[in-house]
N, C-alpha and C positions, 0 to 999 in steps of 0.2 A: 515276154516282159519279165524283168527279174523280180522277184518279191521279196520284200525284208518285212522282219517284225516290226521294225523302229527306223525312219529315216530322221536324222538328225540334220537341222540346217543352221549350220553355223558352227566354225572350231575354235571359237575362244573357250575361256575357262569354263562356261557354262555348259557349251554343247559338248564338249571334251568330256566334263564329268558326268555328263548324263549318257554318253554313248560308254564310256567306260563301265557305267553301273549296269545298263543292258547287258553287258557281257556276263556278269556277274549270275543273270537269271539263263545263262547260255542261250540268249537270243540273237539272231540274226541281224547287225545292224550296219547300215550305212551312215557315213558322216560327209557332210557336203560341206565345202569352205571355197570362197570364191577367193579369197586373197592367200593369208597365209594363219596355217595353225599357232593357235595360242592367241591371235586375235590383238586386241587391242592392250589386252592383261600381260602382254609381254613387249610389244613393240612400241606404242605410243601410249601407254598409261600405267599401271602400277609398276611393273619390273623395272623400266626405264627411268621413273620419276623417284622411285625409293633407291634404286641406284645413285642416282644422282645425290640424293638427301644423304644418304650414306658416306658417300665422297665427301661433300660439303661439310658434314660432321667432323671428318678427320682433317680438314683442311683447316677448318676454325681452332681446330685441338693443337695444330700444328703452329697456327699462327699465335696461339696463345703463349708457345714457348720460343716462336721465332717471328717477333711483328712484323721484319720486311720479306716474310716468305712470300715467291709468288708463284702461283697456281698454274699449270700446264693447260691449255683448252685440248691439246691431243691427248696427254694423258687422260684426261676427264672424258673425252670422247670415248678413247681406246678402252677404259675402264666399264663405261657403259654399253659399249657394243661386246664386250668379253661377256658379261653377264646376259646380255640379248642370245650372242651364239649360244652358249652353255645351255639356257633353258631351250631354247628352239631344237639343240641339237637333243637334248633330252626327249623331248616329245616327238621329235620326227623319227627317232630310231625306234622307239616304243610302239608307235604306229605301225611301222614297217615290219618289225619283229612279230607282230601280232596277225599281220595280213599273212605271213608265213606259217602259221600254226596248223598242225595237220585237220585239226578239228576247227577249220577257219570259222569264226564269226563275224569278225569284224572287216569291213571294207569302207574305202576310203575313194571319193573322188574329187577333183580339184574342178570346181565350175559355179555357175550361178542357178541356184535353185529357183523353180515357180511352179507353185501349185496349180495344176489342172484340174484337181476337184479334191475331194477330202481325204481321198487313198492314191492318187496317183501324182506324182512330182515329176516334172522335167528339169533335166539338167542340161545348161548348156557349157560347153567347156569353151578354153582360150581360142580353140584354132577353129571356134564356130559349130564342131559336132555337137548333135544333138542326143542325148542319151533319157531316156523314159524308164521311170520304174515304179513300183506301186509298196504299198507299205500299209500293217495294222493300224499301227498309230506313227504319229508325226510330231516332233517337239522342235517348236520354233527357238532358236538362241542366237539371233543375229546381231544383238548388243545393240549399242549407241556410238554417237560420234559428238563432237563438241557444238555447241549450239550456238550459231554466227547471228547477230543483228543484221537486220536487212540494211541497216543505214550506215556498216563499216565495211568496208573495203579489205577482207582478210585474204591476202595474196599466200600465207602461211612463208613468206621470205621476211615482211618489213612487219606485218600486222599476223601474228601468230596466234593458233591456238595451241592446246599440247600436241596436237597432232604433228604442229610445226616446228619444235623445238630442235628435233634433231637433224632441222635444217640450218642451225647456225653454224658457221662457218669460224667464228670466233666469240670471246665474250664480249658481248654488247658494253660498252661504255654506261648505257643508261637504258634503261625499261620501265616501262608505265605495265601495269597488271590490272587490267578491268575484271574486279569482281573479287570482294573478301570474303568468299566462302572457304571451304577448307581446301579447294584445290588450286584456286588463288593464294591462299596463303602460304599454302605448300612451296609454288615456284616463288615466290615473293621470298620465301626463306630460304631455299636453293641459292639462289643468285646473289642474295645480299650475305650469307656465309662464305661463298666462293671468292667473296671481295673485290671482283672485276667489275662489278655494275653497279652502277647507282639505283635504287629500286624505289620506285614511286605505285603507292597501292591506292586504287580509286574504291572508296567506299559509302556509299550513299546514307548508310546507316550511322546511327549515334557510334556505334563500336564494330570493330571487326567480328567477324563469328557470331552474331548475334542472337543465334540459339543457344549459345552457350552461357554458362554464369559470368559474371563479370571479373569474379576474380581469376577465373582461366584465361580470358582474352587481354586481361590488362598484364600478365606476364609475358604473352605472347607479343603484344604491341610494343611492349617495353623493350624486349630483346630485339627485335625487328630495328626499332629505332637505335639500339646500342649498334648495329650492325649498318649503320646509316641509311636505312628504309626511310623513307618519309609516307606517311599514310595521309592520303587527302580524306581528312574524316568529313562527313557530311556531306558530300560531293556530287553532283549529278554530272553525267557527262553530255555535254551538248554536242558536242561533234568529234568527230575523230579520223584524221586524213593523212595519206601520205604527199608528202611536199617535198621534193628533192631527196628524195631516198631515204629520209626521215618522217618520224611520225608526229603529228602536232595535233594536239588535243585541246578543247576548251572544256573547263570545268564552270558549273555555277552552285553556288554555297548555300546554304540556308538563310543567310543573311541579305543575298542577292548580289554579291559581287561576282564577278567572272574573272577566270585567269587562263592567259592561252600559255602552253607550255610546250616544248619540242623535247622528244629523247630518239634514241638510236632504232628502240624495237618497241613493241608493242607486244601483249600477251593476254588476249581475249578469253576471261574462263566464267562463263555466265551459266553454266549448267550443260546437260548434254539431253540428246533429241534421241529417240529410238531408230532403227534402221528397219522400216518397214514397207520401204516403196520396194514397187515390181517382186513382191514375192506371190502376188495372185492371192492376196486375202480376200477380196472381192468376190473370185470365183467360187469360194467355199462358204463366204458370208462370216468369216469371223471378224466378230465386232470390236471397236475400239473405245477406249473410255475417253472421259472428258481431257485426260491430259494428251489424248492425241497417240498413245501406247496400246498395246495389245490388252484389252480386258481381261480378266481371267479370275476363277475361285479356286482356289489353293493350286494353282498351277495349271487348270484344264480352262480352254476358251469354250466358249458357246458351244464348239463343234466338239462333239464328244470324244473323238479321236486324237483331236488337236491339241497339244499343250503348248506352253510357253515358260520359258525360265530367263532370268537373268535381265539385264539393262533393256531388253526389250518392252519389258511390264513398266519398266522405272518405278516399282515398286521401292527399292533401295538398291540405287548404282554401287554396289558393291562386290567384290570379286566373290568372298565367301559366301553371299549371300547368294549371287548367280549359282554357285555350286550347288549350294543345298537345294535351290529350288529345284533344279536340273534333276539332281539324286532322287528328291521327293517325288517327281512327275514320273520317273522311271518306276519307282516303286509303286505309286497308283497305277501305272499302266499293267505292270506283271506281277508285285507281291502280293503279300496279305493286307488287308483293312490296315489302314495307319491315321494318327490323331493328324489333323489340319497342322501345316505350318503355324507358327506365332513368330512376327515380326518385333515382339517387345523383347525387350533387355539383351539385343544383341551388342556385342561388345566390339567395340570399334576403334582406331587408332587413328590420329590425326599427327600428320609426318612434319612438326613443327619445330621450333626450339624454345625451350624443349619440346620433347614429344609429349602427347596428349592423350591417355587413355580413358575411354569412357564405357559406363554399364548403365541400363537405367535412367531414370529421371534425374534430371538436375534439380536446383532449387527453384529457379522460375518458374519451371513447368508446375513444380507441386504448389507454389506460392498461387499461381494462375488457376490451378484446380482446387485450391482451397482445401487443400491435404495436409492436416497437422503433419509435423514431421520434428524430428532430431538431429542436428548434426556434429560430427565430430572431424576436426580438420586439425592433421600435424604437417608439420614444416620438414622440408627435406634435410633439412640443416641438422636434425635431431637422430638423423639414419646413419649409422656405422658406415654402410657401404658408401652412400652419396659423400660422406666425408673423404674416405679412403681415395674415392674417385676425383676429389676434388669440385664436384659436380652438385653443390648442394641447393641450387635455385630450383626451387619446387615446392608441391605438397600433395598428401593424399587427402580426399575429402569421402567419407561414408555419410551415406543420409539412410534413415531408417525410420520406422514408424513411432510414433509419440506414444507408446504404450508399453508395458513390462514386457512384451515379446521380442521389440525391437526388430520387426523384420527388416531384412534390408531391401531399400526402394531403389539406390542407385549409388554409383561411385564414379570419383573421377580422380585420375592421378595425373600428375603435371611433373615431368621430370626425367631424367634419365632413368632408361628401364622401364618407363611408366607401363609398357605394354605387357611386361612380364608380370604385373603386379595385380593384374585386372580378371581373372580368368576365376580364381577361385572363388573371388566373390561372385562373379557372373554363374557361375554353378551354385551357390546358395542361392541367389534371386531364383533361377530356373527350375530349382527342386524345392522351393518354399523352406528352406531350413532355417533355423536360428544360427547366432552367430559364434556360440559357446564353442563348440567341436573347434573350429576354425582358429579362435582365441587361444585355446588350450594345447594345440599341436606345437611341437618342436620344429620351428622354421629352421633352414640352414643361416648360418651367421659368418661374415656379415654377408646380408642381401638386402635388396630394395623392399623384398616381400615382407620383412620383420614389420616395415611402415606399417602395413594393412594388419599385421596383430596388434600392435601398439594401438591403434584406432579403435581396434574391435575390444581390447582392454580397457581404453578409457569409458567405453559406452557401458562395460562391467565394474567400474570404479577399481579395476586393479593393475591400472597402466603403471609402468616402471618411472618415466617421468610424469611427475603430477601437473595438470594442467592451471592449478591455480598457483605453481609456482612459475613455469614457463607458459605464460601469459600470452607472451607475444608469437609462441611458436607453435602452442596447444591450445585451441579453441573448441568450445562446447558451446550450444545454445539450440532453444528449443523455438519452433516457428509455428503460430498459429495464430488464424484471424488477421494474418497480413503484420503481423510483428514478430520481431524475431529476439528473444531475451537471453543474453549469456547466463552459464549457469557453471557452476563449478563442479557438482557431483550429480550424475544423469541418473542417478536411482537410489 
């Protein structure tokens, strides 16, 4: 029986990153993947949806100049396929060359892994051949899949999940999206921007993206509606059926009235579930948590030599989080003692229209926790780069402690290039630093990140534009005890 220092089960972003980190420690590692290297991160998730989003933004920009521009489904599909092919080729060639190294450390098997015991992994290949290996450590990184409601017939042709978007043969004339979280809103954004599909979005809450502040969600909803999307606000789905090759769905609203509508396609986006079936977890006694995913403490399961990373733990279903968890787990196995991972203040991007970047607390979280805070908010219309791009819809919002130290608690950026503006503030939060150094740096001009600098200058009472002059574009206020009070000077 061949022995490895580490067997990684799952070749998606988390598993791939963990295997590569083990090589850094000169460990002999085996990566097992039953489908395709890259997993949902390449084929049915982040890369495909974000390529579609980027393409949809370009289409919307072209349509601003040429209103009757017609986007081609073939061109759209080719763009996504080219992106997938490029990434897949990079990853595959990288693995092939690693396996040809003279001091070979990396091994790869395509097949289904099953835990016989805590040190033994059985691999069943596509042709039915079975191979058994042993390992000092095992990293489970089998990812997740879309959650499917028991009462909806998801066939990935007429009623789809994100996995089934690739099965579309043309732009549907109409589509309903079930789920107004990040993924649901992203797909509603994509199809509405492409301009070929009448989009409906079912949202049983009072507003879309309810975990975010209202000023964020208002601008996203407004832009969805500008592109002919219709949000079924405060609506619960009673049923969704396939009839005559179309989708019929019935809604019940808070006032008790119901509506029955028909569309060509439906997209179900109500979360994801971990891929934990048929792994043999019961053979070794790996415990699950209350969410039905693998329970872990700082990536380590209750079995000391078995670790888990990525969506299979559903701590946060993000590629950057999964990769970081896998790398952290490998360091815990083979490296020096390190601090536990923290899931606070993780930078995120929501690929909407416009894009939304976030780090740390938002206002509603701080109000709920009764934490006093100061807020500065600067409109994109005051930013030279946004003006040059003719993309002035959006804002920067920075939230700090309500004291002289003004430690940053959170930030939201909504608008063009928002994601490029978030990381410097995330670093300040991560290192618990003050705002003065970043406020006094020489930022490039014209750039979106100058908006961050101007927010910080507002906190220090030395902004170029004065908030008491541009009251509609620059806002300052203090919130405590459930009340928010506008102020002109912050110190």
